Every structure is written in C-alpha cells, then in structure tokens.
N, CA, C and O atoms as CSV, one atom per row, in Angstrom:
chain,resi,resn,atom,element,x,y,z
A,1,UNK,N,N,-6.166,21.739,-11.743
A,1,UNK,CA,C,-5.457,20.260,-11.650
A,1,UNK,C,C,-3.963,20.270,-10.764
A,1,UNK,O,O,-3.059,20.976,-11.211
A,2,UNK,N,N,-3.758,19.573,-9.662
A,2,UNK,CA,C,-2.456,19.868,-9.331
A,2,UNK,C,C,-1.485,19.134,-10.220
A,2,UNK,O,O,-1.800,18.337,-11.104
A,3,UNK,N,N,-0.602,19.397,-9.973
A,3,UNK,CA,C,0.808,18.648,-10.482
A,3,UNK,C,C,0.893,17.121,-10.012
A,3,UNK,O,O,0.583,16.897,-8.842
A,4,UNK,N,N,1.203,16.282,-10.648
A,4,UNK,CA,C,1.191,15.005,-9.775
A,4,UNK,C,C,2.792,14.915,-10.096
A,4,UNK,O,O,3.574,15.277,-10.976
A,5,UNK,N,N,2.808,14.157,-8.753
A,5,UNK,CA,C,4.673,13.864,-8.604
A,5,UNK,C,C,4.512,12.460,-7.827
A,5,UNK,O,O,3.805,12.165,-6.864
A,6,UNK,N,N,5.298,11.803,-8.485
A,6,UNK,CA,C,5.548,10.064,-7.756
A,6,UNK,C,C,6.920,10.222,-7.485
A,6,UNK,O,O,7.785,10.470,-8.324
A,7,UNK,N,N,7.113,10.036,-6.032
A,7,UNK,CA,C,8.415,10.078,-5.106
A,7,UNK,C,C,8.957,8.845,-4.819
A,7,UNK,O,O,10.113,8.576,-4.490
A,8,UNK,N,N,8.053,8.160,-4.968
A,8,UNK,CA,C,8.731,6.715,-4.675
A,8,UNK,C,C,7.893,5.473,-5.284
A,8,UNK,O,O,6.713,5.646,-5.589
A,9,UNK,N,N,8.459,4.344,-5.437
A,9,UNK,CA,C,7.772,3.201,-5.883
A,9,UNK,C,C,8.408,1.600,-5.074
A,9,UNK,O,O,9.588,1.250,-5.058
A,10,UNK,N,N,7.488,1.010,-4.598
A,10,UNK,CA,C,7.988,-0.143,-4.248
A,10,UNK,C,C,7.087,-1.417,-4.289
A,10,UNK,O,O,5.880,-1.182,-4.335
A,11,UNK,N,N,7.435,-2.604,-4.280
A,11,UNK,CA,C,6.650,-3.695,-4.393
A,11,UNK,C,C,6.805,-4.610,-3.332
A,11,UNK,O,O,7.927,-4.590,-2.827
A,12,UNK,N,N,5.982,-5.420,-2.842
A,12,UNK,CA,C,6.164,-6.809,-2.212
A,12,UNK,C,C,6.879,-7.776,-2.604
A,12,UNK,O,O,7.024,-7.885,-3.822
A,13,UNK,N,N,7.564,-8.800,-1.676
A,13,UNK,CA,C,8.350,-9.711,-2.332
A,13,UNK,C,C,7.482,-10.872,-3.229
A,13,UNK,O,O,6.320,-11.084,-2.883
A,14,UNK,N,N,7.993,-11.545,-4.265
A,14,UNK,CA,C,7.544,-12.577,-4.718
A,14,UNK,C,C,7.256,-13.760,-3.944
A,14,UNK,O,O,8.280,-14.244,-3.463
A,15,UNK,N,N,6.265,-14.342,-3.684
A,15,UNK,CA,C,6.444,-15.721,-2.669
A,15,UNK,C,C,5.694,-16.971,-4.020
A,15,UNK,O,O,5.282,-16.858,-5.174
A,16,UNK,N,N,5.864,-18.167,-2.955
A,16,UNK,CA,C,5.307,-19.231,-3.742
A,16,UNK,C,C,4.457,-19.835,-2.893
A,16,UNK,O,O,4.454,-19.661,-1.674
A,17,UNK,N,N,3.498,-20.771,-3.693
A,17,UNK,CA,C,2.192,-21.167,-3.033
A,17,UNK,C,C,2.641,-22.000,-2.188
A,17,UNK,O,O,3.417,-22.920,-2.444
A,18,UNK,N,N,2.084,-21.671,-0.914
A,18,UNK,CA,C,2.317,-22.222,0.330
A,18,UNK,C,C,3.530,-21.995,1.136
A,18,UNK,O,O,3.899,-22.707,2.070
A,19,UNK,N,N,4.242,-20.708,0.592
A,19,UNK,CA,C,5.472,-20.491,0.860
A,19,UNK,C,C,5.570,-19.628,2.225
A,19,UNK,O,O,4.592,-19.673,2.972
A,20,UNK,N,N,6.839,-18.738,2.649
A,20,UNK,CA,C,7.039,-18.175,3.582
A,20,UNK,C,C,6.150,-16.842,3.981
A,20,UNK,O,O,6.126,-16.209,5.037
A,21,UNK,N,N,5.327,-16.625,2.575
A,21,UNK,CA,C,4.359,-15.192,2.622
A,21,UNK,C,C,2.720,-15.834,2.843
A,21,UNK,O,O,1.707,-15.135,2.841
A,22,UNK,N,N,2.750,-17.046,2.993
A,22,UNK,CA,C,1.350,-17.582,2.887
A,22,UNK,C,C,0.400,-17.216,3.774
A,22,UNK,O,O,-0.767,-16.915,3.522
A,23,UNK,N,N,1.291,-17.276,5.494
A,23,UNK,CA,C,0.587,-16.515,6.574
A,23,UNK,C,C,-0.127,-15.109,6.532
A,23,UNK,O,O,-0.968,-14.786,7.371
A,24,UNK,N,N,0.341,-14.158,5.314
A,24,UNK,CA,C,0.329,-12.863,5.602
A,24,UNK,C,C,-0.483,-12.449,4.491
A,24,UNK,O,O,-0.292,-12.749,3.312
A,25,UNK,N,N,-1.570,-11.610,5.045
A,25,UNK,CA,C,-2.377,-11.163,3.958
A,25,UNK,C,C,-2.116,-10.092,3.019
A,25,UNK,O,O,-1.180,-9.322,3.235
A,26,UNK,N,N,-2.761,-9.983,2.125
A,26,UNK,CA,C,-2.365,-8.857,1.137
A,26,UNK,C,C,-2.197,-7.510,1.587
A,26,UNK,O,O,-1.254,-6.775,1.293
A,27,UNK,N,N,-3.417,-7.161,2.502
A,27,UNK,CA,C,-3.407,-5.680,3.238
A,27,UNK,C,C,-2.345,-5.741,4.064
A,27,UNK,O,O,-1.699,-4.696,4.135
A,28,UNK,N,N,-1.872,-6.891,4.878
A,28,UNK,CA,C,-0.705,-6.543,5.783
A,28,UNK,C,C,0.755,-6.314,4.769
A,28,UNK,O,O,1.646,-5.536,5.112
A,29,UNK,N,N,0.792,-6.857,3.915
A,29,UNK,CA,C,2.119,-6.837,2.764
A,29,UNK,C,C,2.227,-5.602,2.192
A,29,UNK,O,O,3.285,-5.191,1.715
A,30,UNK,N,N,0.898,-4.793,2.211
A,30,UNK,CA,C,0.737,-3.607,1.518
A,30,UNK,C,C,0.986,-2.231,2.344
A,30,UNK,O,O,1.438,-1.160,1.942
A,31,UNK,N,N,0.563,-2.599,3.567
A,31,UNK,CA,C,0.803,-1.715,4.429
A,31,UNK,C,C,2.004,-1.867,4.721
A,31,UNK,O,O,2.342,-0.944,5.462
A,32,UNK,N,N,2.979,-2.687,4.483
A,32,UNK,CA,C,4.446,-2.561,4.934
A,32,UNK,C,C,5.105,-1.816,3.945
A,32,UNK,O,O,5.909,-0.970,4.338
A,33,UNK,N,N,4.886,-1.993,2.474
A,33,UNK,CA,C,4.903,-1.291,1.760
A,33,UNK,C,C,4.941,0.329,1.718
A,33,UNK,O,O,5.882,1.101,1.535
A,34,UNK,N,N,3.491,0.564,1.970
A,34,UNK,CA,C,3.258,2.047,2.459
A,34,UNK,C,C,4.220,2.568,3.535
A,34,UNK,O,O,4.867,3.582,3.271
A,35,UNK,N,N,4.377,1.949,4.762
A,35,UNK,CA,C,5.453,2.504,5.779
A,35,UNK,C,C,6.629,2.451,5.243
A,35,UNK,O,O,7.454,3.291,5.600
A,36,UNK,N,N,6.906,1.682,4.482
A,36,UNK,CA,C,8.622,1.687,3.779
A,36,UNK,C,C,8.731,2.666,3.044
A,36,UNK,O,O,9.762,3.340,3.052
A,37,UNK,N,N,7.630,2.964,2.210
A,37,UNK,CA,C,8.070,4.010,1.514
A,37,UNK,C,C,8.054,5.541,1.938
A,37,UNK,O,O,8.765,6.411,1.436
A,38,UNK,N,N,6.924,5.757,3.161
A,38,UNK,CA,C,7.234,6.671,3.989
A,38,UNK,C,C,8.329,6.830,4.620
A,38,UNK,O,O,8.682,7.983,4.868
A,39,UNK,N,N,9.012,5.892,4.972
A,39,UNK,CA,C,10.555,6.363,5.824
A,39,UNK,C,C,11.570,6.209,4.804
A,39,UNK,O,O,12.678,6.624,5.142
A,40,UNK,N,N,11.438,5.528,3.191
A,40,UNK,CA,C,12.586,5.788,2.355
A,40,UNK,C,C,12.574,7.047,2.122
A,40,UNK,O,O,13.570,7.735,2.346
A,41,UNK,N,N,11.188,7.664,1.522
A,41,UNK,CA,C,11.248,8.965,0.904
A,41,UNK,C,C,11.206,10.262,2.031
A,41,UNK,O,O,11.442,11.422,1.695
A,42,UNK,N,N,10.929,9.927,3.152
A,42,UNK,CA,C,11.053,11.121,4.006
A,42,UNK,C,C,9.586,12.105,3.964
A,42,UNK,O,O,9.470,13.099,4.680
A,43,UNK,N,N,8.710,11.728,3.182
A,43,UNK,CA,C,7.464,12.488,2.600
A,43,UNK,C,C,6.684,12.166,3.851
A,43,UNK,O,O,6.441,11.012,4.203
A,44,UNK,N,N,6.262,13.368,4.576
A,44,UNK,CA,C,5.225,13.014,5.355
A,44,UNK,C,C,4.115,12.285,5.217
A,44,UNK,O,O,3.813,12.005,4.057
A,45,UNK,N,N,3.240,11.797,6.300
A,45,UNK,CA,C,1.972,10.904,5.893
A,45,UNK,C,C,1.118,12.054,5.440
A,45,UNK,O,O,0.536,11.780,4.390
A,46,UNK,N,N,0.840,13.355,5.941
A,46,UNK,CA,C,0.055,14.408,5.878
A,46,UNK,C,C,0.019,14.567,4.216
A,46,UNK,O,O,-1.017,14.508,3.554
A,47,UNK,N,N,1.255,14.765,3.717
A,47,UNK,CA,C,1.506,15.230,2.329
A,47,UNK,C,C,0.725,14.495,1.200
A,47,UNK,O,O,0.365,15.067,0.171
A,48,UNK,N,N,0.467,13.051,1.500
A,48,UNK,CA,C,0.205,11.982,0.544
A,48,UNK,C,C,-1.265,12.409,0.199
A,48,UNK,O,O,-2.063,12.785,1.058
A,49,UNK,N,N,-1.491,12.334,-0.872
A,49,UNK,CA,C,-2.781,12.785,-1.288
A,49,UNK,C,C,-3.615,11.316,-1.797
A,49,UNK,O,O,-4.759,11.012,-1.460
A,50,UNK,N,N,-2.724,10.538,-2.671
A,50,UNK,CA,C,-3.567,9.162,-2.978
A,50,UNK,C,C,-2.700,7.858,-3.054
A,50,UNK,O,O,-1.483,8.002,-3.172
A,51,UNK,N,N,-3.053,7.019,-3.016
A,51,UNK,CA,C,-2.387,5.674,-2.938
A,51,UNK,C,C,-2.986,4.769,-4.217
A,51,UNK,O,O,-4.166,4.423,-4.263
A,52,UNK,N,N,-2.108,4.474,-5.135
A,52,UNK,CA,C,-2.637,3.567,-6.176
A,52,UNK,C,C,-1.829,2.087,-5.771
A,52,UNK,O,O,-0.612,1.927,-5.672
A,53,UNK,N,N,-2.784,1.193,-5.598
A,53,UNK,CA,C,-2.052,-0.375,-5.346
A,53,UNK,C,C,-2.407,-1.165,-6.396
A,53,UNK,O,O,-3.579,-0.927,-6.687
A,54,UNK,N,N,-1.955,-1.947,-7.054
A,54,UNK,CA,C,-1.909,-3.172,-8.028
A,54,UNK,C,C,-2.128,-4.366,-7.327
A,54,UNK,O,O,-1.262,-4.617,-6.488
A,55,UNK,N,N,-3.273,-5.374,-7.464
A,55,UNK,CA,C,-3.142,-6.376,-7.072
A,55,UNK,C,C,-4.103,-7.617,-7.723
A,55,UNK,O,O,-5.332,-7.670,-7.683
A,56,UNK,N,N,-3.211,-8.556,-8.309
A,56,UNK,CA,C,-3.568,-9.279,-9.370
A,56,UNK,C,C,-5.157,-9.915,-8.730
A,56,UNK,O,O,-6.272,-9.641,-9.175
A,57,UNK,N,N,-4.811,-10.858,-7.524
A,57,UNK,CA,C,-5.810,-11.941,-7.562
A,57,UNK,C,C,-6.447,-10.952,-5.813
A,57,UNK,O,O,-5.834,-11.042,-4.749
A,58,UNK,N,N,-7.713,-10.136,-6.006
A,58,UNK,CA,C,-8.262,-9.596,-4.708
A,58,UNK,C,C,-8.864,-10.687,-4.019
A,58,UNK,O,O,-8.637,-10.579,-2.814
A,59,UNK,N,N,-9.529,-11.678,-4.293
A,59,UNK,CA,C,-10.305,-12.555,-3.507
A,59,UNK,C,C,-9.946,-12.809,-2.170
A,59,UNK,O,O,-8.785,-13.106,-1.888
A,60,UNK,N,N,-10.830,-12.723,-1.320
A,60,UNK,CA,C,-10.648,-12.918,0.284
A,60,UNK,C,C,-9.895,-11.494,0.793
A,60,UNK,O,O,-9.497,-11.501,1.958
A,61,UNK,N,N,-9.721,-10.530,0.160
A,61,UNK,CA,C,-9.290,-9.162,0.732
A,61,UNK,C,C,-9.979,-7.894,1.158
A,61,UNK,O,O,-9.661,-6.826,1.682
A,62,UNK,N,N,-11.075,-8.491,0.696
A,62,UNK,CA,C,-12.041,-7.444,1.595
A,62,UNK,C,C,-12.034,-6.091,0.256
A,62,UNK,O,O,-11.350,-6.078,-0.768
A,63,UNK,N,N,-12.982,-5.118,0.699
A,63,UNK,CA,C,-12.999,-4.315,-0.229
A,63,UNK,C,C,-11.835,-3.035,-0.452
A,63,UNK,O,O,-11.510,-2.400,0.551
A,64,UNK,N,N,-11.443,-2.806,-1.308
A,64,UNK,CA,C,-10.457,-1.847,-1.691
A,64,UNK,C,C,-9.054,-2.017,-0.848
A,64,UNK,O,O,-8.646,-1.044,-0.214
A,65,UNK,N,N,-8.441,-3.042,-0.841
A,65,UNK,CA,C,-7.264,-3.355,-0.199
A,65,UNK,C,C,-6.361,-2.400,-0.216
A,65,UNK,O,O,-5.482,-2.431,0.645
A,66,UNK,N,N,-6.387,-1.005,-1.511
A,66,UNK,CA,C,-5.191,0.037,-1.112
A,66,UNK,C,C,-5.669,0.784,-0.141
A,66,UNK,O,O,-4.817,1.394,0.504
A,67,UNK,N,N,-7.004,0.954,0.227
A,67,UNK,CA,C,-7.412,1.715,1.260
A,67,UNK,C,C,-7.005,1.356,2.569
A,67,UNK,O,O,-6.428,2.067,3.392
A,68,UNK,N,N,-7.437,-0.046,2.694
A,68,UNK,CA,C,-6.927,-0.733,3.615
A,68,UNK,C,C,-5.576,-0.646,4.361
A,68,UNK,O,O,-5.403,-0.398,5.554
A,69,UNK,N,N,-4.486,-0.952,3.228
A,69,UNK,CA,C,-3.341,-0.887,3.719
A,69,UNK,C,C,-2.756,0.830,3.917
A,69,UNK,O,O,-1.967,1.143,4.809
A,70,UNK,N,N,-3.182,1.576,3.148
A,70,UNK,CA,C,-2.882,3.197,3.330
A,70,UNK,C,C,-3.222,3.174,4.827
A,70,UNK,O,O,-2.221,3.171,5.544
A,71,UNK,N,N,-4.308,3.158,5.413
A,71,UNK,CA,C,-4.552,3.403,6.694
A,71,UNK,C,C,-3.873,2.653,7.746
A,71,UNK,O,O,-3.305,3.083,8.751
A,72,UNK,N,N,-4.031,1.454,7.337
A,72,UNK,CA,C,-3.049,0.251,8.521
A,72,UNK,C,C,-1.338,0.556,8.202
A,72,UNK,O,O,-0.488,0.256,9.040
A,73,UNK,N,N,-1.040,1.093,7.077
A,73,UNK,CA,C,0.465,1.902,6.836
A,73,UNK,C,C,0.932,3.039,7.498
A,73,UNK,O,O,2.087,3.466,7.529
A,74,UNK,N,N,-0.473,3.671,8.234
A,74,UNK,CA,C,-0.175,4.901,8.595
A,74,UNK,C,C,-0.438,5.834,8.060
A,74,UNK,O,O,-0.089,6.820,8.710
A,75,UNK,N,N,-1.032,6.125,6.903
A,75,UNK,CA,C,-1.693,7.244,6.647
A,75,UNK,C,C,-2.879,7.918,6.958
A,75,UNK,O,O,-3.707,7.187,7.500
A,76,UNK,N,N,-3.244,9.142,6.778
A,76,UNK,CA,C,-4.641,9.875,7.771
A,76,UNK,C,C,-5.615,8.993,6.618
A,76,UNK,O,O,-5.272,8.501,5.543
A,77,UNK,N,N,-6.891,9.006,7.262
A,77,UNK,CA,C,-7.776,8.789,6.585
A,77,UNK,C,C,-8.814,9.783,5.617
A,77,UNK,O,O,-9.999,9.688,5.295
A,78,UNK,N,N,-7.721,10.788,5.332
A,78,UNK,CA,C,-8.453,11.731,4.345
A,78,UNK,C,C,-7.677,11.453,3.058
A,78,UNK,O,O,-7.901,12.138,2.059
A,79,UNK,N,N,-6.561,10.240,3.047
A,79,UNK,CA,C,-6.169,9.725,1.590
A,79,UNK,C,C,-6.799,9.094,1.214
A,79,UNK,O,O,-7.296,8.177,1.868
A,80,UNK,N,N,-7.089,9.378,-0.276
A,80,UNK,CA,C,-7.819,8.330,-1.004
A,80,UNK,C,C,-7.082,7.116,-1.326
A,80,UNK,O,O,-5.952,6.966,-0.861
A,81,UNK,N,N,-7.705,6.079,-2.208
A,81,UNK,CA,C,-6.860,4.797,-2.436
A,81,UNK,C,C,-7.715,4.203,-3.288
A,81,UNK,O,O,-8.926,4.216,-3.069
A,82,UNK,N,N,-7.064,3.490,-4.584
A,82,UNK,CA,C,-7.436,3.078,-5.427
A,82,UNK,C,C,-6.680,1.625,-5.701
A,82,UNK,O,O,-5.457,1.714,-5.815
A,83,UNK,N,N,-7.189,0.456,-5.805
A,83,UNK,CA,C,-6.947,-0.748,-5.624
A,83,UNK,C,C,-6.946,-1.128,-7.418
A,83,UNK,O,O,-6.738,-2.278,-7.805
C-alpha cells in the first residue's frame, strides 16, 4: 500500500437559495476547487492519484461529480475520483 498524503484541502463558497452561485453547477464549482488546489500546492496534475469530493445534494449533477470536476479541473483521465 502506498503512503497516503493530503497536500491540500479547499471548499467552495456557501451560497443561499437563488443567490449569486445559483447559475453555477456543482461540477463547475468543483473544478474551480481542483484548479485552485493545483495552483496553491504546486503539485503537478500528473502526481495526483485520487480525488475525494463531498457533495450533499447530488441531484442533477450527473454521475460521479468528483470525476467530472477532476477532469474539468485539469487532472488527467488516469486519476480516480470518489464523490
């Protein structure tokens, strides 16, 4: 088993019903978090093995929003992801 290393954590802003974030999908917001973590940590995208993303309400987000966010956020297709 490989050593597990957490190099960064970030969250999306908290919005209100029909507020400023209403026009953005969960995947869009998640991909912004992925991009920001890559920039802040300096870890190259190819060095990431897995993405774990928590989401309370997944209705309408499609299948595995973590994977969608990871790919849209610039990570390679080889990175696994769990929502």
